[in-house]
C-alpha positions as CSV (number, residue, x, y, z in Angstrom):
1,M,44.4,-68.6,141.2
2,H,45.5,-71.1,138.5
3,D,45.5,-74.8,138.9
4,D,49.2,-74.9,137.7
5,E,50.4,-72.1,139.9
6,Q,48.3,-74.0,142.8
7,A,49.9,-77.2,142.5
8,I,53.4,-75.2,142.4
9,R,52.0,-73.9,146.0
10,Q,51.1,-77.1,147.2
11,L,54.9,-78.5,146.3
12,V,56.3,-76.1,148.0
13,D,54.6,-76.6,151.1
14,T,54.6,-80.1,151.0
15,W,58.5,-79.9,150.5
16,M,58.4,-78.2,153.2
17,A,56.9,-80.1,155.5
18,A,58.0,-83.1,154.4
19,T,61.7,-81.6,154.9
20,K,60.8,-80.8,158.6
21,A,59.6,-84.6,159.0
22,G,62.6,-85.7,157.8
23,D,61.1,-87.8,155.3
24,A,63.9,-87.1,152.3
25,K,62.1,-89.9,150.4
26,A,58.8,-87.7,150.2
27,V,61.5,-84.9,149.3
28,L,63.2,-86.6,146.5
29,E,60.0,-87.5,144.7
30,L,59.1,-83.9,144.2
31,M,62.3,-83.5,141.9
32,A,63.0,-84.2,138.0
33,D,65.3,-87.4,138.1
34,D,67.8,-84.7,135.9
35,V,67.2,-82.1,138.3
36,V,70.4,-79.9,139.4
37,F,71.0,-77.8,142.3
38,L,73.3,-74.6,141.6
39,V,74.3,-73.2,145.4
40,P,77.2,-70.8,145.5
41,G,80.6,-72.2,145.8
42,A,80.3,-75.4,145.2
43,P,79.4,-76.9,141.8
44,P,76.2,-77.9,139.9
45,F,74.6,-81.3,141.5
46,G,72.1,-83.3,141.1
47,K,69.5,-85.8,142.7
48,A,71.8,-88.1,144.0
49,R,74.0,-85.6,145.7
50,F,70.8,-84.7,147.4
51,A,69.9,-87.6,148.3
52,E,73.2,-88.5,150.1
53,A,72.7,-85.2,151.9
54,A,69.5,-86.1,153.1
55,T,70.3,-89.1,154.3
56,A,73.1,-88.0,156.3
57,R,71.4,-85.5,157.7
58,A,68.3,-87.8,158.8
59,G,71.3,-89.8,160.6
60,A,72.5,-86.8,162.8
61,E,69.3,-86.0,164.0
62,T,68.9,-82.7,162.3
63,T,66.0,-80.3,163.2
64,F,64.8,-78.0,160.7
65,E,62.4,-75.1,161.1
66,G,62.3,-72.7,157.2
67,T,60.0,-70.8,155.8
68,S,59.3,-70.1,151.9
69,E,57.8,-66.9,150.5
70,I,56.9,-67.3,147.2
71,Q,57.5,-63.8,145.4
72,E,56.8,-64.6,141.9
73,I,55.3,-67.6,139.6
74,Q,55.1,-67.8,136.1
75,V,53.6,-71.0,134.2
76,F,54.1,-71.7,130.0
77,G,52.5,-74.8,129.1
78,D,54.6,-77.9,130.8
79,W,57.4,-75.5,132.4
80,A,57.1,-72.9,134.8
81,F,59.2,-70.6,137.4
82,M,59.3,-69.6,140.6
83,R,61.7,-67.0,143.0
84,T,61.0,-67.3,146.2
85,Q,62.6,-65.8,149.7
86,L,63.7,-68.9,151.7
87,T,64.8,-68.7,155.2
88,V,65.7,-72.0,157.0
89,A,67.2,-72.5,160.6
90,T,69.0,-76.0,160.7
91,A,70.2,-77.3,164.2
92,Q,72.2,-81.2,165.1
93,P,73.1,-82.0,168.8
94,G,76.1,-80.5,169.8
95,K,76.6,-78.3,166.8
96,P,75.9,-74.5,166.9
97,A,72.3,-73.4,165.2
98,A,72.2,-72.5,161.7
99,T,70.2,-69.9,159.9
100,R,70.2,-69.2,156.2
101,A,68.4,-66.9,154.1
102,G,68.4,-66.0,150.2
103,T,66.5,-65.7,147.2
104,T,65.9,-68.4,145.3
105,L,64.8,-69.0,141.1
106,S,63.7,-72.8,140.7
107,I,62.7,-73.7,137.5
108,L,59.8,-76.9,137.2
109,V,58.8,-78.7,135.0
110,K,55.5,-80.7,134.2
111,R,55.8,-84.2,133.7
112,D,52.7,-87.4,134.2
113,G,50.3,-84.2,135.0
114,K,52.7,-83.7,138.0
115,W,54.9,-80.3,138.9
116,L,58.4,-81.4,139.4
117,L,61.6,-79.5,140.7
118,A,63.8,-79.6,137.3
119,R,66.6,-76.8,138.5
120,D,67.0,-74.7,141.6
121,A,69.4,-71.9,142.0
122,N,69.6,-71.1,145.5
123,L,71.3,-67.5,147.4
124,L,71.4,-69.0,150.9
125,A,73.8,-67.1,152.9
126,P,74.7,-67.8,156.6
127,V,72.2,-65.1,158.6
128,A,74.4,-63.6,161.5
129,Q,73.0,-65.2,165.1
130,A,72.0,-62.3,167.5
131,A,74.1,-62.5,170.9
132,G,73.0,-64.6,173.6
133,S,70.8,-66.0,170.9
134,S,70.8,-70.7,170.5
């Protein structure tokens, strides 16, 4: 496996672990300052809005479980793209648990020798909860 591909896989592992730990600062360090997120039903947003949402989740005692199955990584110099199958489950006290799953397409940029998330198109949709599950 190429060093750049391994570094991108490590970025994903670090992102998932930091999110689970509620470490918004560590997640923010994995994205470019000019990152753009694309999600269904909302206008594009950047790092500041992501940080606000991450801080709100941390204050709400949100628990997170997730898996990110990398299906493809292509590296072109200091740019790369990655396609993943992502599943995330979140829960907050007093609210029903929510699970979302789908495909993501991410563009990464290498700055100062470090891979960062630059663009992320997230096509996650709610997953129906089975009767009797929590």
